[in-house]
Structure formats: structure tokens, C-alpha cells
C-alpha positions as CSV (number, residue, x, y, z in Angstrom):
1,X,0.0,0.0,0.0
2,X,1.4,3.4,-1.0
3,X,1.9,5.8,1.9
4,X,0.4,9.2,1.2
5,X,2.7,12.1,1.7
6,X,2.0,14.2,4.7
7,X,4.1,17.2,3.5
8,X,1.2,19.0,1.7
9,X,-1.0,18.4,4.7
10,X,1.5,19.8,7.2
11,X,2.3,22.8,5.0
12,X,-1.4,23.5,4.5
13,X,-2.0,23.0,8.2
14,X,0.9,25.3,9.1
15,X,-0.4,28.0,6.7
16,X,-4.0,27.9,7.8
17,X,-2.8,27.7,11.5
18,X,-1.0,31.0,11.0
19,X,-4.1,32.5,9.5
20,X,-6.4,31.4,12.4
21,X,-3.8,32.5,14.9
22,X,-3.8,36.0,13.3
23,X,-7.6,35.8,13.2
24,X,-7.8,35.0,16.8
25,X,-5.5,37.9,17.8
26,X,-7.6,40.2,15.5
27,X,-10.8,39.0,17.1
28,X,-9.8,39.6,20.7
29,X,-8.0,42.8,20.1
30,X,-11.3,44.4,19.1
31,X,-14.0,42.0,20.2
32,X,-15.6,44.5,22.6
33,X,-15.7,47.8,20.6
34,X,-16.9,50.7,22.7
35,X,-18.2,52.7,19.8
36,X,-16.8,55.8,21.4
37,X,-17.2,58.1,18.4
38,X,-20.7,56.8,17.7
39,X,-22.3,56.6,21.1
40,X,-20.3,58.0,24.0
41,X,-20.6,61.6,22.9
42,X,-24.3,61.1,22.4
43,X,-24.6,59.6,25.9
44,X,-22.7,62.4,27.5
45,X,-24.8,65.0,25.7
46,X,-28.0,63.4,26.9
47,X,-26.7,63.2,30.4
48,X,-26.0,66.9,30.3
49,X,-29.6,67.5,29.1
50,X,-30.9,65.4,32.1
51,X,-28.9,67.5,34.5
52,X,-30.4,70.7,33.0
53,X,-33.9,69.4,33.1
54,X,-33.6,68.3,36.7
55,X,-32.4,71.7,37.7
56,X,-35.3,73.3,35.8
57,X,-37.8,71.0,37.5
58,X,-36.4,71.8,40.9
59,X,-36.5,75.6,40.2
60,X,-40.1,75.4,39.0
61,X,-41.1,73.2,42.0
62,X,-40.1,76.0,44.3
63,X,-42.4,78.3,42.4
64,X,-45.3,75.9,41.9
65,X,-47.9,78.1,43.6
66,X,-50.0,78.7,40.5
67,X,-51.8,76.2,38.2
68,X,-49.7,77.2,35.2
69,X,-46.5,76.7,37.1
70,X,-47.7,73.3,38.2
71,X,-48.3,72.4,34.5
72,X,-44.9,73.8,33.6
73,X,-43.2,71.8,36.4
74,X,-44.8,68.6,35.1
75,X,-43.6,69.4,31.6
76,X,-40.0,69.9,33.0
77,X,-40.3,66.5,34.6
78,X,-41.6,65.0,31.3
79,X,-38.6,66.5,29.6
80,X,-36.3,64.9,32.1
81,X,-37.9,61.5,31.6
82,X,-37.7,61.8,27.9
83,X,-34.0,62.7,28.1
84,X,-33.5,59.6,30.4
85,X,-35.4,57.6,27.8
86,X,-33.0,58.9,25.1
87,X,-30.1,58.0,27.3
88,X,-31.4,54.5,27.9
89,X,-32.1,54.0,24.2
90,X,-28.6,55.1,23.3
91,X,-27.1,52.6,25.7
92,X,-29.4,49.9,24.4
93,X,-28.5,50.7,20.8
94,X,-24.8,50.5,21.8
95,X,-25.2,47.0,23.3
96,X,-27.2,45.9,20.2
97,X,-24.4,47.2,18.0
98,X,-21.8,45.4,20.0
99,X,-23.7,42.2,19.7
100,X,-24.0,42.6,16.0
101,X,-20.3,43.4,15.6
102,X,-19.4,40.3,17.7
103,X,-21.7,38.2,15.5
104,X,-20.0,39.6,12.4
105,X,-16.5,38.7,13.7
106,X,-17.7,35.2,14.4
107,X,-19.0,35.0,10.8
108,X,-15.8,36.4,9.3
109,X,-13.7,33.9,11.2
110,X,-15.9,30.9,10.6
111,X,-14.3,29.8,7.4
112,X,-10.8,30.1,8.7
113,X,-11.7,28.3,11.9
114,X,-13.5,25.6,9.9
115,X,-10.6,25.0,7.6
116,X,-8.1,24.8,10.5
117,X,-10.3,22.3,12.3
118,X,-10.5,20.3,9.1
119,X,-6.7,20.3,8.9
120,X,-6.5,19.2,12.5
121,X,-8.8,16.4,11.7
122,X,-6.8,15.4,8.6
123,X,-3.6,15.5,10.7
124,X,-5.2,13.3,13.3
125,X,-5.7,10.7,10.5
126,X,-2.0,10.9,9.7
127,X,0.0,8.3,11.5
128,X,3.1,9.2,13.6
129,X,5.3,7.3,11.1
130,X,4.0,9.4,8.2
131,X,4.5,12.6,10.2
132,X,8.1,11.6,11.1
133,X,8.8,10.6,7.5
134,X,7.8,14.0,6.3
135,X,9.7,15.8,9.0
136,X,13.4,16.7,8.8
137,X,14.1,15.1,12.2
138,X,12.4,14.0,15.4
139,X,12.7,17.5,16.8
140,X,10.8,18.9,13.9
141,X,8.1,16.3,14.4
142,X,7.7,17.2,18.0
143,X,7.6,20.9,17.2
144,X,4.8,20.3,14.7
145,X,2.9,18.2,17.3
146,X,3.2,21.0,19.9
147,X,2.2,23.7,17.5
148,X,-0.8,21.7,16.4
149,X,-1.9,21.3,20.1
150,X,-1.3,25.0,20.7
151,X,-3.5,26.1,17.7
152,X,-6.2,23.6,18.8
153,X,-6.3,25.1,22.3
154,X,-6.3,28.6,20.9
155,X,-9.3,27.8,18.6
156,X,-11.2,26.3,21.5
157,X,-10.4,29.3,23.8
158,X,-11.5,31.7,21.0
159,X,-14.8,30.0,20.5
160,X,-15.5,29.9,24.3
161,X,-14.6,33.5,24.8
162,X,-16.8,34.7,21.9
163,X,-19.7,32.7,23.2
164,X,-19.3,34.0,26.7
165,X,-19.0,37.6,25.5
166,X,-22.1,37.3,23.5
167,X,-24.1,36.0,26.4
168,X,-22.9,38.9,28.6
169,X,-23.8,41.4,26.0
170,X,-27.3,39.9,25.6
171,X,-27.9,40.0,29.4
172,X,-26.9,43.7,29.5
173,X,-29.2,44.3,26.4
174,X,-32.2,42.6,28.2
175,X,-31.6,44.6,31.4
176,X,-31.4,47.8,29.3
177,X,-34.7,46.9,27.6
178,X,-36.4,46.4,31.0
179,X,-35.3,49.9,32.0
180,X,-36.6,51.3,28.8
181,X,-40.0,49.7,29.4
182,X,-40.2,51.1,32.9
183,X,-39.2,54.6,31.8
184,X,-41.9,54.5,29.1
185,X,-44.5,53.5,31.7
186,X,-43.3,56.3,34.0
187,X,-43.6,58.8,31.1
188,X,-47.1,57.7,30.3
189,X,-48.2,58.0,34.0
190,X,-46.7,61.5,34.3
191,X,-48.2,62.6,31.0
192,X,-51.7,61.5,32.2
193,X,-51.2,63.6,35.4
194,X,-50.1,66.6,33.3
195,X,-53.2,66.2,31.1
196,X,-55.4,66.3,34.3
197,X,-53.7,69.5,35.4
198,X,-54.1,71.0,31.9
199,X,-57.8,70.1,32.0
200,X,-58.1,71.9,35.4
201,X,-56.4,74.9,33.8
202,X,-58.9,74.9,31.0
203,X,-61.9,74.5,33.3
204,X,-60.9,77.4,35.6
205,X,-59.7,79.5,32.7
206,X,-56.6,80.3,34.7
207,X,-58.9,81.5,37.6
208,X,-56.4,81.0,40.4
209,X,-59.0,81.4,43.1
210,X,-61.0,78.5,41.7
211,X,-57.8,76.5,41.2
212,X,-56.7,77.1,44.8
213,X,-60.1,76.1,46.0
214,X,-59.9,72.8,44.2
215,X,-56.4,72.2,45.5
216,X,-57.5,73.1,49.1
217,X,-60.3,70.6,48.8
218,X,-58.0,67.9,47.6
219,X,-55.4,68.7,50.2
220,X,-58.1,68.4,52.9
221,X,-59.0,64.9,51.8
222,X,-55.3,63.9,51.6
223,X,-54.6,65.3,55.1
224,X,-57.6,63.4,56.5
225,X,-56.4,60.1,55.0
226,X,-52.9,60.8,56.2
227,X,-54.1,61.4,59.7
228,X,-56.0,58.1,59.6
229,X,-52.8,56.4,58.3
230,X,-50.7,57.8,61.1
231,X,-53.3,56.5,63.7
232,X,-53.2,53.1,62.0
233,X,-49.4,53.0,62.2
234,X,-49.4,54.0,65.9
235,X,-52.1,51.5,66.8
236,X,-50.2,48.7,65.0
237,X,-46.9,49.6,66.7
238,X,-48.6,49.7,70.2
239,X,-50.4,46.3,69.6
240,X,-47.1,44.7,68.7
241,X,-45.3,45.8,71.8
242,X,-44.2,49.3,70.9
243,X,-40.8,50.5,69.6
244,X,-38.4,53.4,69.4
245,X,-38.3,55.9,66.6
246,X,-35.1,58.0,66.1
247,X,-33.8,60.5,63.5
248,X,-31.1,58.0,62.6
249,X,-28.7,58.4,59.7
250,X,-28.1,62.2,59.0
251,X,-27.7,61.3,55.3
252,X,-31.2,59.9,55.3
253,X,-30.2,56.4,54.2
254,X,-28.7,57.7,50.9
255,X,-32.0,59.0,49.6
256,X,-31.1,61.4,46.7
257,X,-30.9,65.0,47.5
258,X,-33.2,66.2,44.6
259,X,-36.0,64.0,46.1
260,X,-35.2,64.6,49.8
261,X,-34.8,68.4,49.4
262,X,-38.0,69.0,47.4
263,X,-41.4,69.5,49.0
264,X,-43.2,66.2,49.7
265,X,-45.2,64.8,46.7
266,X,-43.8,67.4,44.3
267,X,-41.7,65.0,42.2
268,X,-42.4,61.6,40.7
269,X,-39.4,59.4,41.3
270,X,-38.0,56.9,38.7
271,X,-40.4,54.1,40.0
272,X,-43.6,56.1,39.8
273,X,-43.8,57.1,43.5
274,X,-44.0,60.6,44.9
275,X,-40.9,61.8,46.7
276,X,-40.5,61.6,50.5
277,X,-43.2,58.9,50.8
278,X,-42.4,55.6,52.4
279,X,-42.7,53.8,49.0
280,X,-40.3,56.1,47.2
281,X,-37.6,55.6,49.9
282,X,-38.1,51.8,49.9
283,X,-37.9,51.7,46.1
284,X,-34.7,53.7,46.2
285,X,-33.2,51.3,48.8
286,X,-34.1,48.3,46.7
287,X,-32.6,49.9,43.6
288,X,-29.4,50.8,45.6
289,X,-29.0,47.3,47.1
290,X,-30.1,45.0,44.2
291,X,-29.6,47.2,41.1
292,X,-33.2,47.0,39.9
293,X,-36.6,48.0,41.2
294,X,-39.8,47.4,39.2
295,X,-41.9,50.4,38.1
296,X,-45.0,50.2,40.3
297,X,-46.5,53.7,39.5
298,X,-50.3,53.7,39.5
299,X,-50.4,50.8,42.0
300,X,-47.8,52.0,44.4
301,X,-49.5,52.3,47.7
302,X,-47.6,50.5,50.4
303,X,-50.4,48.0,51.0
304,X,-50.4,47.1,47.3
305,X,-46.7,46.1,47.3
306,X,-47.2,42.5,48.4
307,X,-49.7,41.8,45.5
308,X,-47.4,43.6,43.1
309,X,-44.4,41.5,44.3
310,X,-46.3,38.2,43.9
311,X,-47.5,39.1,40.4
312,X,-43.8,39.9,39.5
313,X,-42.6,36.6,40.9
314,X,-40.8,38.2,43.8
315,X,-41.1,36.1,47.0
316,X,-42.8,37.2,50.2
317,X,-43.1,35.8,53.7
318,X,-43.5,36.5,57.3
319,X,-39.9,36.2,58.4
320,X,-37.7,39.3,58.5
321,X,-34.5,39.4,56.5
322,X,-31.8,42.1,56.2
323,X,-32.5,43.8,52.8
324,X,-36.2,43.0,52.8
325,X,-39.0,45.5,52.5
326,X,-41.4,45.3,55.5
327,X,-45.0,46.0,54.9
328,X,-47.9,47.2,57.2
329,X,-51.2,46.8,55.4
330,X,-53.4,48.8,57.7
331,X,-54.8,52.2,56.9
332,X,-55.7,53.7,53.5
333,X,-52.2,53.6,52.2
334,X,-50.3,51.1,54.4
335,X,-46.6,51.6,55.2
336,X,-43.3,50.1,54.0
337,X,-39.8,50.3,55.6
338,X,-36.4,48.8,54.7
339,X,-35.0,46.2,57.0
340,X,-31.5,47.2,58.1
341,X,-30.8,44.6,60.8
342,X,-32.5,41.6,62.5
343,X,-31.9,41.0,66.2
344,X,-33.8,38.0,67.4
345,X,-37.4,39.0,67.6
346,X,-36.8,42.7,66.8
347,X,-35.8,44.5,63.7
348,X,-34.3,47.9,62.9
349,X,-35.8,49.6,59.8
350,X,-35.1,52.8,58.0
351,X,-38.1,54.7,56.5
352,X,-39.7,57.8,55.2
353,X,-43.0,59.4,56.2
354,X,-43.7,57.3,59.4
355,X,-45.4,60.3,61.0
356,X,-46.9,61.3,57.6
357,X,-44.9,64.5,57.4
358,X,-42.4,63.4,54.8
359,X,-39.7,62.9,57.3
360,X,-36.8,60.3,57.5
361,X,-36.6,58.1,60.6
362,X,-35.2,54.8,61.9
363,X,-37.2,52.5,64.1
364,X,-36.6,49.4,66.3
365,X,-39.7,47.3,66.6
366,X,-41.0,43.8,67.0
367,X,-40.8,41.8,63.8
368,X,-44.5,41.2,64.2
369,X,-45.3,44.8,63.7
370,X,-45.2,44.2,60.0
371,X,-47.6,41.9,58.1
372,X,-45.4,40.9,55.2
373,X,-41.8,40.9,54.1
374,X,-40.8,41.2,50.4
375,X,-37.5,39.5,49.5
376,X,-36.3,41.5,46.4
377,X,-33.0,39.7,46.6
378,X,-34.7,36.3,46.1
């Protein structure tokens, strides 16, 4: 039987191996393009817009003593949300482009990788005797064997790294899409509120006396409900064994200054809650600790949170845990607080609006003071 020459195979293998080695280097030198020229300037510009809109909203909020100023303030908030949407969209587009670029690199290298793997397979069919016969000496044969193994390892590493990168980019893309959806919901909710105010403006024909009368009536109803809520909170605390309430952390648990410094209920936060309410603070703490808080605007009263959580697949229970949100269901609104520590049968929580005055406090109480605990961390 005639022995086939291995020389062409080895030469072809060496040539294509050099090609794939270059391709691998090329792939991983630019496999995570940042698209700086295309996206980063756009993102920075949008962030600058957001800062300006937030400053404008804060300024108008301090002047919101007329109906028209209230409408203007809401428009400033809408502008802020739209800019945030534009920022999220730019980041989303950047991730999509990175995924597309990664897929293109995989496609460009596919033929080279396939040819190299084919050569490796052919060489695997070549007997050691044939390889030695086509080599100058034993050392040359061993060098070829080592080089083949090196290229095979590099090919496998390349494939695994590309796959891992693609999965990471897709996860970031999906997270960005969730943020986009939440911000669109927030924009719709605020636009509806602005439409209500604009309708009031049309009805009163800019009659500030009529407007202030309507506002006074609404505020009276709100104050009555808040008084009832404060009584419900106090009653629940007393029935569970009492507790101690303190001013606590001077930085107010990290609650953002633009929310903490504005008048209560003058700003809608990123999760659809009014500022300096217990739900707004709890949403901020969840976002700060876990990196994501669902948008629950429109159904954001504290006593609605357990139902919201269960519908979102977030576990709930009766056992306190550090990092959980504790819920009192009594009263018109209910109350939520963030669990900072658990000490046997008592817990220490941080919260806003316990006394329904938009204030920050910390409290040590019996774990039984709260009906439900929501475990956002799983």
C-alpha cells in the first residue's frame, strides 16, 4: 500500500494555522468595541440634558404656587424622563451594535476556523510514522505536534470567549430593555397627570381662586387620609409591643438630595412614586441594594406592594431578613420600611413618612409589627 505524503497536509496546516492565529488575535484585540465616536458623545450630551432638566424642574417646583407653574413643572419632569429615555435608548443601541459586531466577527472567522479544524482532523488521521517521515528530524516532528496542540487550544479558547462575551452582552441588552419599558411607563403616567392639570387649567380659565379652592379641597382629603394612616401606624406599633423611633442616619439612608430636598409629593421618582413617601424611599433602597426596582407607578400604595411582588414573581413571607422590605397593610395607604438589621425578635428599619410629614426616621420594633416581608433579593 502506498503511503500518502504528509508534506502538503503539514504545509497547508501550518499555513492555515498561522491564518487562524492571526484571526484569533484580531478578534480579541477588538471583540468589545466601545463605539466611542458613535455613542459615548451622544450619551454624555443626553446626560447633560438630564442635569439641566432636573435643575429646571427643581426651580419650578419651588415656584409651583399657581396652576400654570404646576403644569410647567410637570412638563419639565416630562422633559427629564424623555431625556432619560433617550439615554437608555442610546445605551441599548450601543449594546445591540456590540452584539451585531461580535456576530460579524464570528461569521468572518468561521471559514478560517472551519478550515483549521479540518486540517487538524486530517492530521489526526496521519500516522506518527508518516509525520516523522515527512519531517526533517524528530525535533521537527515534536515541534509540529506541539504547534498543532497550541493552535487547537487557541481555537477552542477563541470559541468559548466569543460565546461568553455574546451571552454577557445579551444579558446587558435585556436589562437595558427592562429599564426602557419602565421609563416608558413612567412617562405615560406623568403625561396623564399633566393632562389632568391642563384640564383643570382649561376649566378654571386660569382662575387662580377656583384652582386654589380645588387644591385646598384635595389637600383636605389627603390630610384626612394621612391622619388616619398615622393613627393606624401608631395602633399597630402599640399592639405589637411598641418600639423606638429616632432621627437616625443624617444622610437619610442615601435617599437622593433632589428628592429629599424638594417639597413632599412634588416629584415623581423613577419608579412612579411621589418623593418623600415611604414607598419612594423603599424603592430607592431596593434599587441601591439590588440594582433593579420594578416600576409600580399607578399601583404603588404600600399595602399594594405584596400583591405587586407576587405578580412579579418576587417572593414574600412573614420572616424578616436584612435587605427585605417590611409592609404594614393597615390604613388607607399602608406603610413600608427597609430592614437594616434583624436582632432575634426585633428588627431595625429605615423609612420615610412614618409620621406622615415626609420625614426620614429609623425605628426598632418587634418583627411582628409588620404583616409581610418582600424579598427582592430572592
